[in-house]
N, C-alpha and C positions, 0 to 999 in steps of 0.2 A: 504493500500500500504506500501511497505517496500523497502528501498534502497538496490540496488545490493551489495554494499559494506558490508552491514550487512549479507546478504545471503551468501556471499563468505568468511565470517570471518574465517572458518576452511578449506578453499580450497586455494591451491597455484596454480594459473594458470600458464601455460607455456607462454601464451601470452594473452593480453587483448587489444582489439581494441575498442576504445570509452571510455566513462566515466562510472566508477562504481558508480557514484553519481545518476544514473538514478533510478527512482522508478518503482517497479514491482507490478502488481496486483496479479499474481498467478504463480506457477511453474507447468508446464505441461510436461508429457512424451508421451501423446497421441495426435498426431497431429490434430485429429478431434475435440479435446476439446479446442484448442487454440483460445483465444479471444484477442481483442485489449489490449495492455499493458502487455501481459504475457511474461514469460521467458520460453523458450522451451529447454529442455535438451535432446540431441540426444544420446540415449543409443543403443549400439550394442547388440541386443537380440540374443537368440538362433536361431530364425527363421527369424527375420526382423532387418535390420539395419536402425534405425530411421534417420540417416544422409541423407537418400534419400528424406526426407520430409522437409528439411530446407527451400527450396524455397516456398513450400506451406504454411508453418507456418508463414513466413514473410508476405505472401500475406493475411493471416488471421488476421494479426495485431501484431504478436510477435515483441517485441522491443529488446529482448536479446536472443541470441542463445549460448548455451553451448555445445561444441562438442570436439571430439578427433581429428577430421580431418577438417580443415578449407575448406570452399568452394573455388573453383578456383577464383571466383569473389566475393568480399565483397560489400554488399550494403551500401549506405550512410544512416546515421541515425539509423543504427542497431549496437548494441553492441555485439561483438563476444568474447567469452571466450573459449580459447583452454585449455583443461586439459588432463592429462595423462590417466585418467580413468573416463569416464562419469558416470558410475554406482556408483562409490565411491563418486564422487562429488555430485551426486543427493542426496544420503543419507545425507550427511553433509549439503547440501543446504536446504533440506526439514526440517531437524531438526532445523536449524537456523531460517527458515521462520516462523516456528510455536513456536519459543521462547524456543527451547531445552526442551521440556516437560519431557524428560526422566531424567533430572536433578532435577525435582521437585517432583518425587516420587521414590519409591524403585522398580526398574524393575528387575525381575528375569527371566532368559531364561532357557527353558528346551529343550535339544536336545537329539537325539538318534533315533534308528530305531523304536522301540516299546516303548509304555508307555508315550510318550510326552503329549498326551491329558489327560490321567488319572492323571499324576503328576501335570500338570498345573491346572486342574480343582479341584483337591483335595486341592491344595494350596489356590485357590480362595475361595473355600467353608470354609476352615479352618479360614482364616482371616475375612471372612464375619461373622462367628460365634463369633469373637472377637469384632464385631460391628465396624470394620473399613470400610471405603469406599474403594472398591477394583475393579480393572479392570482385564479382562481376554481376551487374544487373543489366540484362539485355532482353530483347524480344525472343531470342531462342531459348535461353535458360538463365537462371540465376545460379551463381556458384560461390561457395565459401571454401577457398582452397580447391580441393577436388570433389567436395560434396556438391551434388547437383540438386537444385530446388526448382521444380517446374515453374515457368513464367506464364502468367495469365494476361499481363499487360506489359507494354513496352516500359512504362514507368509505374510501379505499384502505387496504391494509395498511401498517404503519409504514415498510417499505422503499420502497414505491412513493410513499408520502406524502412522505417526506423527500427522495426523489429529485426529485419535482415541486417541492417548496419550494426546494430548492437551485437548480434551473433558474430558478425565479422570481427568486431573489436575484441570480443571475448575469445575468439579463435586466434587472436594475435595478428590479424591482418594489418598490414602497414599501408596498403593502398586499396582503393575500390574504383573501378571504372564502370560508369553507368550511362545508358542511353537516356537522354532527356527529350521526351516528345513534346510537341507543341501543345497537345492536350494537357500534359502534366504541368506545363508552365501556366497555361491559361486557367487551369483548375486549382492552382496554388499547391500542387502535390509536393513541390520541392521547397515550400516555405519552411524556414527554420533550419535549413541545411547550410553547412559551411563548405564551400567548394574551394579546392586548391587551384583548380583551373577549369577552363571550358574550351571546347573545340567546335568550330562550325565547319561542316563539310560542304554543303550546297543547299540551295532551295529552289524547287521547281513545283510544278502543278501537283497538289495533293491536298487531301483533307478539307476541300472547300465545302463538303457537306456539313462540316462542323463550323469552320471559321467563316463561311459565306463568301468572303472576299480574299484575294491574295494579299491585300494590304494587312488584313487582320492576322493572317497566317504569318506574315513577315514580322509583325509586331510581337507576336507570341514568341518567336525565336529570339528576337532582339531583347525581350524582357529578361531572358535568362542572363544575358551579358550585362544588362543594365544594373542587375542586382549583385554583381560580383564585387568583392572587397578590393581595396587597393593592394592587398598582399597576394592576391590571386593572379594567374596569368590567363590571357584570352588569346586564342589562336584562331585565325580565320583564313578562309580560302580566297586569296586575292584575285583568282581567275573567275570566281563567281561574280556576276554583275551586282549582286547585293551583299557580297562578302564583307566589304569594308564598312557597310552600314552597321554591322554588328559591333564595331569598335567605337562608333560615335557615342559620345557621352558615357563611355565605359570607364570606370575607375581602375580597372585592373591593368597590369602590365601588358602591353599590346604587341602581338607578333602576327606575321602573315606567312603563308606558304603558297607556292605556285609551281606551275609547269611553264607558264607563258608570260606572266607579268613579273615586274620587279617585286621582290619579297625578301623577307628575312631568311626563309628556308626555301631554296630553289632546287627543283628536281628537273633533270633532263632525261628523256627516254633515249637510250642508245639503240636498243633492240627490243622488240616485242614479239615473242614467238610462243608456240604451244608449250615450250619448255619453261617459260617464265619471262620475267622482265630483266633486262640489263639496263641499269639506270646509273645516273651520276647524281649523288646527293652531296651538297656542299663541296662539289668538285671532286668527290671520291667515288669511284666506280663500285657498284654493288650488284650482285645477281640474286634474284629472289624467285621462288616458284610461283608467286602470284602473277596473274596475267592481266593485261589490259591497262589502258590509260586511267580508267577509274581507280584501279588498284594502285597506280603510281601516286595518285592524289592521296589515297588512304595511307600508304606507306609514309609519304612525306609528312602528313599530319601526325602520325605516330612518332616519327623521328623528332619532330619539333617538340612534341609533348615530353618525350623522354629526356631531351636536352634540358628543357625547362624544369624537369623534376630532378635534375642534378646528375644524370647519367653521362659518363664520358662519351664523346662523339664517336670515337673509333669502336668502343665497346658496343654502343648502340647500333652502329652499322653492321657489326659482326652478328649480333643477335637477330637483327631484322632480316638478314640474308637466310636465316634458318626458319623463319615463320611460315606456317601453312594457313591457307584460307579457312574461314569458318565454314561449317556445314551448310550446304544449300546456297553457297555463294560461288558461282562459276565452278560448281562441283562437276567433275568429269567421270564418265563411265565409257569404257571402250568395249564394243562387242568383239569377241575373240577372232571369229573367222572373217566376218564381213568388214571388220575395221570401221564400223559405224561409230562415230563419236557422239555420245550423249552428254549434253550440258544441262545441269539443273541449276536454276538461279531464281532468287526471290524477287527479281525485278517486277514490281507491281505498280509502277508509275510510268508515264510515257517517257520521261527522260532516262530513267533507269533501264527501261527496255531498249531504248535507242542506244544507250552506251554499251550494253551487252551485245546487241546485234552488230553494232559497229566494230566492236572488238573481234567478234567471230569473223566478220567479213575481211578484216585486216589480215587474219591468220589463215583463212581458207584459200585453197587453190581455185582457179577458174572452173575446173571440171567437177568441183564439189558442190552439192546442193545444200542449202540451209533450209531446214523444215522447222518452222516455229509452231509450237502448241501453246496457246495462250487463252486465259479467261480473265474475268474481272469479278471481284467480290460483290456479293449482294449487300444491301443496306449500308452502302458506302458511297463515296463521291461518284455520282452518276456522270458528271461533266467530263471525267477523264476517259470514259468508256469508248467514245468514238475516236479519241486520240490514240488509245491503245490499239484499236483495230487498224487505224491508219498506219501507225509505225510498224506494226507486225507485218502487214501486207506489203507495204512499200519497200521494205528492206530485206524481206525473205524471198526465197525462190518458191517456196510453197508455205501456206499458212493454214492452220486448223484452229478455228475459234471453238472454244469449249467452255466448260464450267470451271470455276475456281472454288470459292465457298459461296454458293448462292444464298445461304442463310434463309431468310423468309421469302425471298423473291423467286419468281419463275425463271429458271435458267435460260429458257428460250428468249425471254424478253431482254435479259441482260445481253445475250449474244447478239440479238437484233440491234441493240443500241451500239454495240461495238461495230457491227457491220455497216452502220450508217456512216462511219468514218472512213470506210474503205473507198478509195477512188475507183471510179468506173473501170479504168484501165487495169486496175489490180484485181478486180473481182474474179478473173479467170483462174487465179492461183489460190483462191480461198475456198476451203471446205469447212463444213460445220458438223459438229457432233456434240450433243449436250453431255454425253457420258465421257468423263475425262480419261478413264482407262481405255475406252474404245477409241478415243481420239489419239491417244498415245500409240495404241496398237496400229491405227491407221498410218501414223507417221513412220513407224518401223517398217510397215509393208511398202511404203512409198520410197523409203531410203535404199539407195544402192551402196555398193562398196565405197568406203571412205567418205560418205556423206555425213552431214552433221544434223543432229536433232536437238533443238532447244526446247526444254520444258520450262516455261517461265511463270512466275507469279506465286508459287507456293514454297519453293526452296526447302527450308528445313522442316516445314510443317508435316506432321504425321497424321493429319486428319482432314476430312472434308465435311464441312457443315452444310447440311441440306435440310430444309424445313425445320431449322432450329435444333437438329440432332447431329452430333459429331460422330462420324463414321471413320474407322481406321483407313487411312489412305496416305501413301508415301510415294512421291514421284520417283525417288531413288530406287525403292524396292520394286515398284511396278515396272520401270524401265529395265532394271536388271533381270527381272523375271521374263520379260518379253524378249530380251536379248538371248537369254538361255534357251527359250522355246525356239527361237529362230535358228539356233545352232545345233539343235539336237539331231 
């Protein structure tokens, strides 16, 4: 138990009714989890306003209610804390409740449309190779050293987040690398956290179903940098047209990286092949098994962060040369007899898809066909669907539009919206199959020796959500099985 006064140490209430000397068992935001002695924080969500559950949580035993709007009638023996922003207060309260774990390790956040998972994971692997105890918070998985904790969101809610950070500190972690989504910034999930540094990868078309406008999306990313302290570092992509915006009015120590512009950390691609990248970083040549220009950006941001975290430049380059890509990020499978190359990638935005296809086209021979299998998620940004269809069909030799995670939507309607973006001249190379497995099977049957199949959109995911139900589905496993059947 911990006293309310300690939990509210970084929160300035508008009003407080009752004593802040009361002890609290736990902080809850889910009314169904409230037990006797708990503190309930009523957050106004995007779909549900938790203020409507105040009476029910008091009945369940809550002794403290934190809210933006006080109930019309205040109950005796209940402490009410009125705040300006419940979501912001929740982050600060959760951090305090768990002893401000972000103060006891070096926490680095990675934000951007594409590359967050790759950069955070590469940093995690980098510091693990230096024999540090390290934590990872990512879309793919959360890790405390080698312990894997399944991830449900790119950035967890403040209670889950601080619980994980506390476990990391207790496990002796010196560093934690985490993805910071625009939703997390906008919803104040990272309030109360102390960041050692922040990395910006890029920003392109995504999440407009939530943010409504690109300007709002950009502001959410920038807010992460705006709240950094002067002791932190901020690293941005100078080649992204909005990259330098992140550093405006930012109090942190500012650095940039690039392949094309002037910057503090400059990378040059010497050779890009199926065997990896041969690059020059800070004028020193390095070979890595990661492939493609987008990975050159990822590697450069990782290098910049490592140097800012005090790692010797030569040691950093040596370790970078040994790093492997995260699962589902340009992951390759080769069929034994036909030599068909399968590439599985999480690319689920128009820009990410274009980057992956562009990389493949740079590497493939003229006589090799690129067959792309692509879908779009349901209940997500609809405006990017025609753009995904356009990119996939324009730059592939054959294109199969299929399902991703249709969720509550009709797969055929999603695919039709993708098809609307296909240019008339490109429609002759486009096929449609709503069953993702059958679409993949179709791609294998169309592929000849040495051709390339790209399965885009799901990457590391091991499920497919249809009508609200998650079914086991793994692009890597399905393609491997189909290759095996082909060669029997």
